[in-house]
C-alpha positions in Angstrom: 277.8 85.3 -92.5 277.2 81.6 -92.3 277.0 79.7 -95.5 273.8 78.1 -96.6 274.3 74.6 -97.9 271.8 72.2 -99.5 272.3 68.7 -101.2 270.2 66.6 -103.4 270.6 63.4 -105.4 270.0 63.6 -109.2 269.5 60.7 -111.6 272.0 62.0 -114.1 275.7 61.5 -114.6 278.1 64.0 -112.9 279.3 65.4 -116.3 275.7 66.1 -117.4 274.8 67.8 -114.1 278.0 69.8 -114.1 277.6 71.0 -117.7 274.0 72.1 -117.2 274.6 73.9 -113.9 277.7 75.7 -114.8 276.5 77.0 -118.2 275.5 80.6 -117.7 272.7 80.4 -120.3 270.9 77.9 -118.0 271.2 79.8 -114.7 267.9 81.6 -115.1 266.2 78.3 -115.7 267.1 76.8 -112.3 267.9 79.7 -110.0 264.6 81.3 -108.9 265.9 84.8 -108.4 267.8 85.0 -111.7 265.8 86.9 -114.3 268.5 87.1 -117.1 272.1 86.2 -117.6 274.6 87.7 -120.0 278.2 86.4 -120.6 280.9 89.0 -120.4 283.9 86.9 -121.4 284.8 85.3 -124.7 285.5 81.6 -125.1 284.7 78.6 -122.8 284.0 79.1 -119.1 287.2 79.1 -117.1 288.9 80.7 -114.2 288.5 84.5 -114.6 285.5 84.2 -116.9 282.7 86.7 -116.0 279.0 86.8 -116.5 276.3 89.1 -115.3 273.1 87.8 -113.6 270.1 90.1 -113.2 268.4 89.1 -110.0 265.0 89.9 -108.5 265.5 90.9 -104.9 262.1 91.9 -103.6 260.8 94.5 -105.9 264.3 95.4 -107.2 266.1 93.9 -110.1 269.9 94.0 -109.4 272.7 93.2 -111.8 275.4 91.1 -110.3 278.7 90.3 -112.0 280.0 86.9 -111.2 283.6 85.7 -111.7 284.7 82.1 -112.0 287.2 81.5 -109.2 287.6 77.8 -109.6 286.2 75.2 -112.0 287.0 71.5 -111.9 284.8 69.5 -114.3 282.8 67.5 -113.4 283.4 67.8 -109.7 283.2 71.4 -108.5 282.9 75.1 -109.2 283.1 78.4 -107.4 281.5 81.6 -108.7 282.0 84.9 -106.7 280.2 88.2 -107.1 282.6 91.1 -107.8 280.3 94.1 -107.7 277.1 95.5 -106.3 275.7 95.8 -102.8 275.2 92.1 -102.4 278.0 89.8 -103.7 277.0 86.2 -103.8 279.6 83.4 -103.4 278.3 80.1 -104.9 280.1 76.8 -104.7 278.9 73.6 -106.2 280.2 70.1 -105.7 279.1 67.0 -107.5 279.8 63.5 -106.2 279.2 60.4 -108.3 276.7 57.8 -107.1 275.9 54.3 -108.3 279.1 53.9 -110.4 278.6 57.4 -111.9 275.1 56.9 -113.1 273.7 59.3 -110.6 275.0 62.4 -108.8 274.8 64.1 -105.4 274.7 67.9 -105.9 275.7 70.1 -103.0 275.2 73.9 -103.3 276.8 76.3 -100.9 276.0 80.0 -100.8 277.3 82.9 -98.8 276.6 86.6 -99.2 279.0 89.5 -98.9 277.3 92.8 -98.2 278.7 96.2 -99.3 277.2 99.6 -98.8 273.4 99.4 -98.6 273.8 95.6 -98.8 274.8 95.7 -95.1 271.1 96.5 -94.4 269.6 94.4 -97.3 271.5 91.2 -96.6 270.2 90.4 -93.0 266.8 91.9 -93.5 265.8 90.8 -97.0 268.4 88.9 -99.0 269.6 86.2 -96.5 266.0 85.1 -95.6 265.1 85.1 -99.3 268.2 82.9 -100.2 267.4 80.5 -97.3 264.0 79.9 -98.9 265.3 79.9 -102.5 268.2 77.4 -102.4 266.1 74.4 -101.4 263.7 75.3 -104.3 266.7 75.8 -106.7 268.1 72.4 -106.0 264.7 70.7 -106.6 264.2 72.7 -109.8 267.7 71.7 -111.1 266.9 68.1 -110.3 263.5 68.2 -112.1 265.0 69.9 -115.2 268.0 67.5 -115.4 265.9 64.4 -114.8 263.4 65.6 -117.5 266.3 65.6 -120.0 267.7 69.1 -119.9 271.3 69.3 -121.2 
């Protein structure tokens, strides 16, 4: 499937944007479909760390386990779904602007269907994600610019 990509400029330093967006406890605050998040790994977030995101997909609430595939503070991260009928693949990239005083956030999402997900992704999930990602980036910007850390 084709990746969905969105970018937005945020009036916060790259390290602040990165820290907020990659912290699992903040995911439900800025990702519209995320209802709850639970860490599954001990210690700081790193390659191989896992967390479970409960997502609202239509009338369903689906748990999705995400694994950290890559993490390069404060520049980029890559989280990949490892279970469930719809496995998300989220990549984030942060570029410094104005000598590092502001940031350009680029979010890139793809969906990997399995089982019933082969029906759900094109009919329900992909259209939902196409609408959600632009709202997610704006919500992240608003939260960060209002002082979230």
